[in-house]
C-alpha positions as CSV (number, residue, x, y, z in Angstrom):
1,M,52.1,-23.8,55.8
2,L,51.3,-21.9,52.6
3,K,52.4,-23.7,49.5
4,V,51.2,-22.7,46.1
5,V,52.1,-23.5,42.5
6,V,51.2,-20.8,39.8
7,M,50.6,-23.1,36.8
8,G,49.9,-22.7,33.1
9,V,51.6,-22.9,29.7
10,S,54.6,-20.8,28.8
11,G,53.6,-17.1,28.4
12,S,50.6,-17.3,30.7
13,G,52.4,-15.2,33.3
14,K,53.5,-17.6,35.9
15,T,56.5,-15.7,37.0
16,S,54.9,-12.3,37.0
17,V,51.7,-13.5,38.8
18,G,53.9,-15.6,41.1
19,Q,56.2,-12.8,42.2
20,A,53.2,-10.6,42.9
21,L,51.5,-13.2,44.9
22,A,54.5,-14.0,46.9
23,S,55.0,-10.2,47.6
24,H,51.4,-9.9,48.6
25,L,51.5,-12.9,51.0
26,S,55.0,-12.4,52.3
27,A,56.1,-15.7,50.9
28,T,59.2,-16.9,49.2
29,F,59.1,-17.0,45.3
30,I,60.6,-20.1,43.6
31,E,61.2,-19.7,39.9
32,G,60.5,-23.2,38.7
33,D,62.3,-22.6,35.3
34,G,65.5,-22.2,37.4
35,L,65.2,-25.7,38.6
36,H,65.4,-27.2,35.3
37,T,68.5,-29.3,34.4
38,P,70.9,-27.9,31.8
39,V,69.9,-30.9,29.6
40,N,66.2,-29.8,29.8
41,V,67.0,-26.2,29.0
42,A,69.0,-27.3,26.0
43,K,66.2,-29.5,24.6
44,M,63.6,-26.8,25.0
45,S,66.0,-24.2,23.6
46,A,66.4,-26.4,20.5
47,G,62.6,-26.6,20.1
48,T,62.3,-30.2,21.6
49,P,59.4,-30.7,24.0
50,L,60.2,-32.5,27.3
51,T,59.2,-36.0,27.9
52,D,57.7,-37.1,31.2
53,S,61.0,-38.8,32.2
54,D,62.6,-35.3,31.6
55,R,60.0,-33.7,33.8
56,W,59.9,-36.0,36.8
57,P,63.2,-34.9,38.5
58,W,62.2,-31.3,37.8
59,L,58.8,-31.7,39.4
60,D,60.4,-33.3,42.3
61,A,62.8,-30.4,42.7
62,V,60.0,-27.8,42.5
63,G,58.1,-29.9,45.3
64,E,61.1,-30.1,47.5
65,E,61.8,-26.3,47.3
66,L,58.1,-25.8,48.2
67,L,58.4,-28.1,51.1
68,L,61.7,-26.6,52.4
69,R,60.9,-22.9,51.9
70,S,57.4,-22.7,53.0
71,P,55.5,-20.2,52.9
72,A,56.3,-20.2,49.2
73,I,54.9,-19.6,45.8
74,A,56.4,-21.5,42.9
75,S,56.0,-20.9,39.1
76,C,55.7,-24.5,37.4
77,S,53.8,-25.4,34.3
78,A,52.3,-28.5,35.9
79,L,50.3,-29.1,32.6
80,R,49.0,-32.6,33.3
81,R,47.1,-33.9,36.3
82,R,49.8,-36.5,37.0
83,Y,52.4,-33.6,37.2
84,R,50.2,-31.9,39.8
85,D,49.7,-35.2,41.7
86,R,53.6,-35.6,41.7
87,L,54.0,-32.1,43.0
88,R,51.2,-32.9,45.7
89,V,53.3,-35.8,46.9
90,A,56.5,-34.0,46.8
91,A,55.3,-30.7,48.5
92,G,52.6,-32.1,50.7
93,A,48.8,-32.6,50.4
94,E,47.9,-29.0,51.5
95,L,49.5,-27.6,48.2
96,R,47.3,-25.3,46.3
97,F,47.4,-24.4,42.5
98,V,46.5,-21.2,40.6
99,F,46.0,-22.1,36.9
100,L,46.5,-19.1,34.6
101,S,44.2,-19.3,31.6
102,V,45.0,-17.3,28.5
103,D,44.0,-17.6,25.0
104,R,46.3,-18.9,22.3
105,S,46.7,-15.7,20.4
106,E,47.7,-13.8,23.5
107,L,50.1,-16.5,24.6
108,A,51.7,-16.5,21.1
109,R,52.1,-12.7,21.3
110,R,53.6,-12.8,24.8
111,M,56.0,-15.6,23.9
112,S,57.2,-14.0,20.6
113,S,57.9,-10.7,22.6
114,R,60.0,-12.1,25.2
115,A,63.7,-11.7,25.2
116,N,66.2,-14.1,26.6
117,H,64.0,-17.0,27.5
118,F,64.9,-20.6,26.5
119,M,61.2,-21.6,25.7
120,P,60.7,-20.8,22.0
121,A,57.2,-19.8,20.6
122,S,57.3,-22.9,18.5
123,L,56.7,-25.0,21.5
124,L,53.3,-23.3,22.3
125,D,51.2,-25.9,20.5
126,S,52.8,-28.8,22.2
127,Q,52.3,-27.1,25.6
128,L,48.5,-26.6,24.7
129,A,48.3,-30.2,23.4
130,T,49.8,-31.4,26.8
131,L,47.6,-29.2,29.0
132,E,45.0,-31.1,31.0
133,V,42.9,-28.2,32.4
134,P,42.1,-28.8,36.1
135,D,38.4,-28.4,36.0
136,D,37.7,-31.1,38.5
137,E,40.4,-30.4,41.1
138,L,39.3,-28.8,44.2
139,D,42.7,-27.4,45.2
140,V,43.0,-25.5,41.9
141,L,41.7,-22.0,41.2
142,T,41.4,-21.0,37.5
143,L,41.9,-17.3,36.8
144,D,41.9,-15.3,33.5
145,A,45.4,-14.2,33.2
146,S,44.8,-11.7,30.3
147,Q,44.3,-9.1,33.2
148,P,47.3,-7.5,34.9
149,A,49.4,-9.7,36.9
150,G,48.8,-7.7,40.1
151,S,45.0,-8.0,39.7
152,V,45.3,-11.8,39.1
153,A,47.6,-12.0,42.1
154,E,44.9,-10.2,44.3
155,Q,42.4,-12.6,43.2
156,A,44.5,-15.6,44.0
157,A,45.4,-14.2,47.4
158,A,41.7,-13.7,48.2
159,W,41.0,-17.3,47.4
160,L,44.0,-18.7,49.2
161,E,43.1,-16.6,52.4
162,S,39.6,-18.2,52.3
163,Q,40.9,-21.8,51.9
164,P,41.4,-24.3,54.9
165,M,45.1,-25.4,55.0
166,E,44.2,-29.1,54.6
167,P,43.9,-31.5,51.6
168,L,41.1,-30.6,49.3
169,R,41.4,-33.3,46.7
């Protein structure tokens, strides 16, 4: 079954692309931010980056939702390889990732123009420092997310439709 994580740092367009991709593929969209605990949201709102121990239960929750609601597209930062590996275990080996790449200045612009989001622009640099670009992972497609979300989603859908639904690691 189709299971995809749209990943990237805050402001990369995970929700917009994820929703467009889910619509294009007739899949359920899972907003990963909605699965954070209130404690995690409070930490981030206060400008404190999450630790790995903060992230593990959240990643497990995202993986479980993907497993239960497949076909599904989830938005989730998945910044480090070990986070992606945790999601692969939780959601199943046939999980695919779409990495949204955007330059820092555009990310800062997007983050500072958002209203009502708990992630402050002050955490952008910590997110970029945490990011391990998935260059060598066969189950990850990297896309330039400075393009419109619909165009990015169409590119992701074309790649997904060409993929075998079996482990690619």
